[in-house]
N, C-alpha and C positions, 0 to 999 in steps of 0.2 A: 824657455817658452814651449819648446817641443816636448820637454819632460812633463810640464804641467798639462799640456794638451793630452798626452798619452794617459796620464793619471786620471784626468776627467773622463776620457773615453772609456777606460776600463771600469771605472766606478759606475758610469751610466749603463754599460752593458750588464754589469752584475745586478743592478736594480731591475732592469727590464727582465732578466732571466728569473729573478726571484718572484717578480709579479706573475710571470707566466706559470711558474711552478705552483704558485698559490692558487691561481684560477683553474688550472688544468684538471686537478682531481675533482673539483666541484662540478665542472661541466661534464666530465666523463661520467660522474655518478648520476647527474641529471639525465644524461642520454640513456643510461641503463635502467632507469626507473620510469617506465611508460605510465601514462595516466590510466587509472583504473576506470573501467566503464561502469555505467549505471547497474546497480544490483537490485534485485527484486525479492523482498521478504513477503512470502505468501502463506497465510494461515488458513488451513483447510477446514471444511465443515465436519460435522459429527461422523466419526468412523473412517475418514479417509486416511490413507497412509501417505508417506512422502512421495512415492512414485506417482500415485494418482493426482496429488496436488500439482506436481511438476508438469505432468502431461496435460492437465487441464489449463494451466496458465500459459503453456506454450502455444495455445490457440490465440492468445493475445499478443505475446512477444515470443518469437521463436529463438530464444537464447538460453537453452537449458542449463548451460554452465553458470549463468548469472542468476538463476532462480534458486532461492533458498527456502525450501518448504518447511513449514512448522506443523507437524501433526499433533494435535492436542490429545491428552489422555482421555480414555473412554472408561466410564464406570461399568465394568463388566459384571460385578456382583454387588449385592446389597451390603452396605456397611463400608464399602471401599472409600477411603479418604479422598475426596475429589471436590474441589471448589475453585474459586477464582484465583487463589494463590498459585495453583498449579499452572494455570494459563499464564499468569504474570511471569513465572520463572521461565517457561518455555520461550515466550516471546522476547523477554529481556536478554536471554543468553544469545539469541540469534542477532538481535539488534546491536548489542554491544560488540559482537564480532564484526559486524558490517561497519559500525562507526569507527572501529580501529583502522579500517581501510581508507577512511577519509574520502569517501566517494558519494555520489548522488544515490539516493535510495528511494524506491517506490515501495510502499507498504500496502498490501492488499489482503483482503479476507473475504471468505464466502460463508454465509449463514452464521453458524455459531462462531466460526473463525473471525468473521467481520465484527460481531458483537464483542468478542474477546479483544480484538485490536482496538476498538473504540473505547473499551473499558481501561485498557492498559496504557495506551500511548500518552495520555495527558500526564502520566506520572513517570515518564521515561525521557531520556535525552533524544529529542527529535531534531537536532540541529541539521542533520544531513538528509532528512526526509523531505522530498520535494512534492510528493502527492500521496494521498491515502485513498484507496479504493475500497468501498464497503458494499458488497453485493448481498442484498436481502438480509440485512442485520435485524435482529429483534431488540426492542428497547429493554426488555427484561425477559427472563425465561418463562414467566407466567403467560406472557402473550402467546408464545409458541405452544405451550402445553394446553391452554384453553382453546386455542384454535384447532388443536389436533386431538380432541377428546376420543376419537375413534382410531387413533394410530396404535401401533403395536403395544399391548399392555405391558410387556416386559420392559420395553424402552422407557415407558412412563415410570414404572416402578424403579428402574435404575436411577433416573433423574431425581425422583423424590427422595429415595433412600441415600443418595450420594451426599446430600447436604448442599449441592450447588445452588438450589433455589433460595435456601435460607441464608447462606453466607454471601454478603455483598462484597464489593460494590457491583452495581449493574451499569450497563452502557448509558442508560437514560440519565443517570446521576453524573457520570464522568464527562459526558460531552458538554456539560455546562462549564467545564474547566478547559475546554479545547483551546489551544494556542490560536490567537486571532489570525496569524500570518501563515498557518499551515492549511493548505488546500485539501479539501476532502469531497469526494463524490459518493453519494448514496444512490443505489439503484434498487428497483423493486418491480414486481409484475402484479398486475391486477388479479390474476387467477392463481396466485401463490397458494398452494395447499399446505404449506408448513408455517410460514411467517405472514401474518396479516399485513396488508399494505399500510394500514394506519399506524402500525408499530414502527415501520421504517420512517414514515412521515413525521412521527413524534420526535425521532432522533434528529431528523433534519431541522425541524423547527427549534429544538432546544440547543443544538450545536452552536457554539460561540465563534466559529470560524467566520471571517469576513470574506472567505473565498470558498463557498460551499455550493454544491450542485446536487440536484435530485433528478434522476432519470426514471420515469415511470413508463412501463410498456404494457400494452394490452392488445386485444384483437386475436383472431384465429391464427393458430400456428405459433403463438408466443410460447417460448420454452417455460417449463415448470421451474420450481424453486432451485436456485443455484446453478442454472444451466444457460444463462444469458449469452455465453460465448457461442452457443449453438443456434442462436436466433437465425431462422432461415431467411429473414428479411434483412439480416446484417445491419441492425440498428445500433447495437451496443458497442462492439469493438471499434468501429470508426469514430464514435464519440470519444472513446478513451484515447485514441491516437490524436484527435484534435486537442485534447487536454495535454497529452505528452508534448505536442508541439508548442502549446501555449506556455508551458513551464520549462521549455528548453531541455526536454528529455529526448532520448532516441525515439523516433517515430517513423511510421511508414507514410511516405508522401501521399500516395493515392488514398489510403485509408483516412488520413488526417483531412484531406480535402473533402472527402465524402462526409466525414463527421462534422466538419464546419457547416456544411450545407444543412445537415440534419438539425444541428443545434440552433441555427438561425431560424428554422421553421418553428421550433418550440412545439412540435406536434404532440409530444408526450410529457411535457414539463408543466408543473403547477405554476401558479402566478408568481410565487415567491422567487422562483429560479431565474426569471428573465432578467432581473436587474443584476444578477451575479454571473451571468454567462458572458464571459469575455472571449473574444476571438482574435487571432492574429491573421493578417492577410499575407498572401505570398509575397 
């Protein structure tokens, strides 16, 4: 009896030890692999380099190590091969790298960068993107060129000779394929001297997202094209933090609270946006 008891006791201990050795490496590995924080893919406007893009977006979220700027190529000379395929490649490479981290992603774009983002994303893997921010995007390049007939002649010549305008697709075509569950916020200013306000409004109306927002700003002191982060009345960044909170992304508590109040007022939003503006309470 004593022999049987000792045999049972030894077998029981061996099984417990084997179970512990099986579980221990897994738990140790989990402890050594911290959760990766939210990453920000930011596509800059015409002519901006990576450093400029990162500094600008740090005015919204001050986490420079998590900001991944995408500087799009610029047609410096006539005949240079430049069209939407170049934008697709630049954005796809960065998004693929971030998707491999399996983390939450915020995708943002300014001006031409916003239009490129809206054109490209419906054709890419957006499973980890929680929110898209499009500041002053144009529906198609023609809108910007016609609105700026008096801008630098050399720049206009570069655009026309590059082939960008002739080679589609354009944002206004691709937003009709937008994933219904992918939130997107459009923003524009009434006195925009580069992208007409109705061009951004067209994108908002045609976008097939069921969670879309349009922020329109006007009045004295409103920043010019692509500079909403510098709004002296601080109407833009708080709204973004309210959306960060809504979609469970890192946010500044005070800014989100101020943004929620602004969004409830709907002082700069068109009629279509009110039904899509969802807020979380504290």
